[in-house]
Structures are given as C-alpha cells and as structure tokens.
C-alpha positions as CSV (number, residue, x, y, z in Angstrom):
1,M,91.3,62.8,83.4
2,Q,93.1,62.4,80.1
3,P,92.2,60.1,77.1
4,A,94.7,57.1,76.4
5,D,96.4,59.1,73.6
6,G,97.5,61.5,76.1
7,T,95.5,64.6,74.7
8,P,94.0,66.8,77.4
9,V,90.7,67.5,77.6
10,A,89.6,70.9,77.5
11,N,86.4,72.2,80.1
12,P,84.5,75.0,78.6
13,G,83.8,76.2,82.1
14,W,87.5,76.2,82.3
15,R,87.6,78.7,79.1
16,D,84.8,80.8,80.5
17,V,86.9,81.4,83.9
18,L,89.7,82.1,82.2
19,L,88.9,84.5,80.0
20,G,86.5,86.3,82.7
21,T,83.3,85.3,80.6
22,D,81.8,82.9,83.6
23,P,78.8,84.7,84.3
24,A,78.5,83.4,88.0
25,L,82.2,84.5,88.5
26,R,81.2,87.9,87.0
27,K,78.3,88.3,89.3
28,Y,80.3,87.9,92.5
29,W,83.5,89.9,91.0
30,R,80.7,92.7,90.6
31,I,79.9,92.1,94.1
32,M,83.2,92.0,95.2
33,R,84.4,94.8,93.5
34,R,81.8,97.1,95.2
35,M,83.4,96.6,98.6
36,P,86.2,99.5,99.5
37,G,89.5,97.7,100.2
38,G,93.0,96.9,98.5
39,P,95.1,94.7,97.9
40,R,92.8,92.3,96.2
41,C,92.5,88.8,95.0
42,H,93.6,88.2,91.4
43,L,90.2,85.9,90.5
44,C,87.4,87.4,92.8
45,S,88.3,90.4,94.0
46,A,87.2,90.0,97.1
47,P,89.6,93.1,99.9
48,F,92.0,91.5,101.9
49,A,92.2,95.0,103.6
50,G,90.2,97.9,104.8
51,V,86.4,99.2,105.3
52,G,85.8,95.9,102.8
53,A,88.1,92.8,104.0
54,P,85.5,91.9,107.4
55,L,82.8,91.1,105.2
56,A,84.5,89.1,102.8
57,R,86.2,87.4,105.5
58,L,82.6,86.6,106.6
59,M,81.7,85.4,103.2
60,G,84.6,83.1,102.8
61,S,87.2,84.9,101.1
62,P,90.3,85.7,103.6
63,R,93.4,86.0,101.9
64,W,95.3,82.1,101.5
65,H,98.0,82.0,103.3
66,K,100.3,79.7,100.9
67,N,99.4,82.6,98.1
68,P,98.4,85.9,99.3
69,N,96.9,87.0,95.7
70,Y,94.4,84.5,96.4
71,C,91.8,84.2,98.6
72,R,90.7,81.0,100.1
73,R,87.6,80.2,98.5
74,C,88.7,80.8,95.6
75,F,91.9,78.5,95.7
76,A,89.4,75.8,96.8
77,I,86.9,75.8,94.2
78,L,90.2,75.5,92.0
79,D,91.7,72.9,93.8
80,K,88.7,71.2,93.8
81,E,87.7,71.6,89.9
82,R,90.9,70.8,88.2
83,G,91.2,71.7,85.1
84,G,92.6,73.8,82.3
85,A,91.4,75.3,78.5
86,E,93.8,76.7,75.9
87,V,93.8,80.2,76.2
88,E,95.3,82.7,73.6
89,C,98.1,85.2,75.6
90,R,99.8,88.0,74.6
91,M,102.9,89.5,76.0
92,Y,104.2,92.6,75.5
93,S,108.1,94.1,76.5
94,W,109.6,97.3,76.4
95,I,113.6,97.5,75.7
96,R,115.0,100.6,76.4
97,L,118.2,101.0,74.2
98,T,121.1,103.3,75.6
99,K,124.3,104.6,74.3
100,P,127.4,103.0,75.7
C-alpha cells in the first residue's frame, strides 16, 4: 500500500531477497543447490531436470507453467508478498567496432 503522496514504501525484507542476503532464502538456496540437475529456478535454485527434479517437485518446487525460469513455490511467494525495494544495478555492454 502506498501513502497518499504516491511515494513507494520500501520493505527491508525485499531488499535482502533482491540482493540475495536474506538468511532464510540463502539456507533454502544451499539445500537446493546440492541437488543435482539443471536448469534451475532463478530465485531459489530448485532443479527442474535431472536427478534432483523429482525431489524438488515433492518439496513443492516444480517449474511454473507461465514462466519456465521460476518454480511454482517462488512465484506463489512473490505473488502473495508483493513489494519491492530500490537496489543498485550495474549494466555492462560490450561493443565491437569493425571497419567497413
């Protein structure tokens, strides 16, 4: 919910999630990262294929049908706990110059 003046309310929990420093997310990430398989969820690293995929599906992390880069569990949390935070983002580009 935003105040009457329209400025967004930043949740400190979202900042930790977006930066990857949230302790609960890091613990879950470490567990999922030990399971063999790939590709993986971009947020929690749950495997979508390979040997670890059946176990991840039993834990409630199958691939989400609307966006195959995320698992259903992560998207349910993102949908339920809407919010955000301002985080620094750096973009790099590589331009190749060729002679005509």
